[in-house]
C-alpha positions as a printed Julia matrix, in Angstrom:
149×3 Matrix{Float64}:
 27.34  -0.64  51.5
 26.06   2.58  49.99
 26.81   3.15  46.2
 29.19   5.95  46.93
 30.8    4.18  49.57
 31.5    1.31  47.07
 32.86   3.95  44.48
 35.28   5.14  47.18
 36.26   1.79  48.36
 37.15   0.9   44.73
 39.03   4.0   44.1
 41.22   3.43  47.53
 41.65  -0.03  46.09
 42.78   0.94  42.55
 44.76   3.77  43.36
 44.69   4.99  39.78
 41.11   6.29  39.09
 40.73  10.05  39.08
 37.54  11.41  40.79
 36.16  14.73  41.6
 34.38  14.51  45.13
 30.89  14.97  45.67
 31.41  16.37  48.93
 27.64  16.68  49.52
 27.21  12.82  49.22
 30.24  11.76  50.67
 31.06  10.86  53.98
 34.28  12.31  55.48
 35.83   8.58  55.9
 35.21   8.28  52.2
 36.74  11.42  51.28
 39.96  10.69  53.43
 40.29   7.12  51.72
 39.75   9.1   48.19
 42.83  11.62  49.14
 44.75   8.98  50.77
 44.69   7.09  47.39
 45.04   9.83  45.22
 48.35  11.12  47.15
 49.44   7.56  47.01
 49.12   7.33  42.94
 50.91  10.56  43.02
 53.84   9.29  44.82
 53.91   6.14  42.7
 54.02   8.52  39.7
 56.62  10.92  41.07
 59.01   7.97  41.54
 58.57   7.1   37.8
 59.35  10.44  36.62
 61.99  11.13  38.93
 63.69   8.22  37.85
 63.37   9.45  34.1
 64.97  12.94  35.28
 67.98  11.19  36.99
 68.62   9.05  33.92
 68.05  12.34  31.65
 65.46  10.41  29.87
 63.47  12.62  27.22
 60.62  14.72  28.8
 58.02  13.17  26.32
 58.89   9.61  27.57
 56.9   10.34  31.09
 54.5   12.52  29.33
 51.52  10.38  30.45
 52.72  10.05  34.22
 53.13  14.0   34.23
 49.87  14.43  32.92
 48.15  12.58  35.47
 49.98  14.03  38.13
 48.74  17.31  36.81
 45.05  16.01  36.7
 45.5   15.08  40.28
 46.68  18.22  41.57
 43.99  20.19  40.45
 41.66  18.18  43.0
 43.78  18.68  45.9
 42.02  21.34  47.46
 38.57  19.32  47.03
 40.13  16.56  48.9
 40.27  18.63  52.34
 36.66  19.92  52.93
 35.47  20.7   56.88
 34.65  17.84  58.53
 37.6   15.48  57.34
 39.9   16.75  59.98
 39.98  13.77  61.78
 40.12  10.03  61.17
 42.43   7.86  59.07
 44.57  11.03  57.94
 47.69  12.79  58.29
 46.47  15.93  57.56
 47.59  18.63  60.08
 44.58  21.06  61.57
 46.42  24.07  59.99
 44.64  22.75  56.71
 41.59  24.01  58.22
 42.98  26.87  60.74
 44.92  28.34  57.98
 43.1   27.8   55.19
 44.35  30.67  53.06
 47.9   29.02  53.89
 46.85  25.69  52.39
 45.06  27.03  49.51
 48.14  29.21  48.32
 50.52  26.31  48.94
 47.67  24.06  46.91
 47.68  26.9   44.29
 51.44  26.81  43.83
 51.39  22.96  43.48
 49.22  23.26  40.9
 51.01  26.16  38.83
 54.14  24.26  38.92
 53.05  21.21  37.75
 51.04  22.65  34.92
 54.24  24.29  33.8
 55.92  21.13  34.18
 53.21  19.49  31.88
 53.46  22.33  29.14
 57.38  22.0   29.14
 56.86  18.04  28.92
 54.54  18.2   26.02
 57.13  20.42  24.22
 59.56  17.97  24.71
 62.28  20.3   26.35
 64.41  17.7   28.3
 66.5   20.23  29.85
 64.17  22.61  31.08
 61.9   19.73  32.2
 64.69  18.65  34.76
 64.68  22.02  36.47
 61.02  22.42  36.54
 60.87  19.0   37.79
 62.97  20.03  40.68
 60.62  23.5   41.11
 57.46  21.39  41.04
 58.51  18.7   43.49
 59.46  21.08  45.79
 55.94  22.3   46.23
 55.11  18.7   47.33
 57.58  18.93  50.28
 56.53  22.68  51.43
 53.04  21.67  51.76
 53.91  18.47  53.46
 56.39  20.48  56.24
 53.52  22.62  56.99
 50.32  20.69  56.35
 51.19  16.88  56.93
 52.02  15.02  60.11
 54.82  12.53  59.6
């Protein structure tokens, strides 16, 4: 196994490491595995934060999780380079055929989670719950338009 393949396999298994993809040296299958691992981790973190929001827990109590989600949102566009349209993926062809639409959805995703992180750092629990609803709505919007079920 190539060293890069081992790295991506480790990331896919761990599901916690943050990596920026070196698209020129990674195979399409490695990129797909890394983006699946990234999104799986985001889903795990979302469950933790969502439970805290429902319990009206202090915004600062999930600051680490929000920071990690926010960091991962900034990687999203890089996980969908040309050549990763097929394989073990739920990505819809519209990501590549409507790249401007996908990029706009990704930019909204990043912006709303950036706002959430600012609110969490400030410890504004009331505003946090409202922004959580807004931020997570960007996940669903992207899934509706750009992800197969």
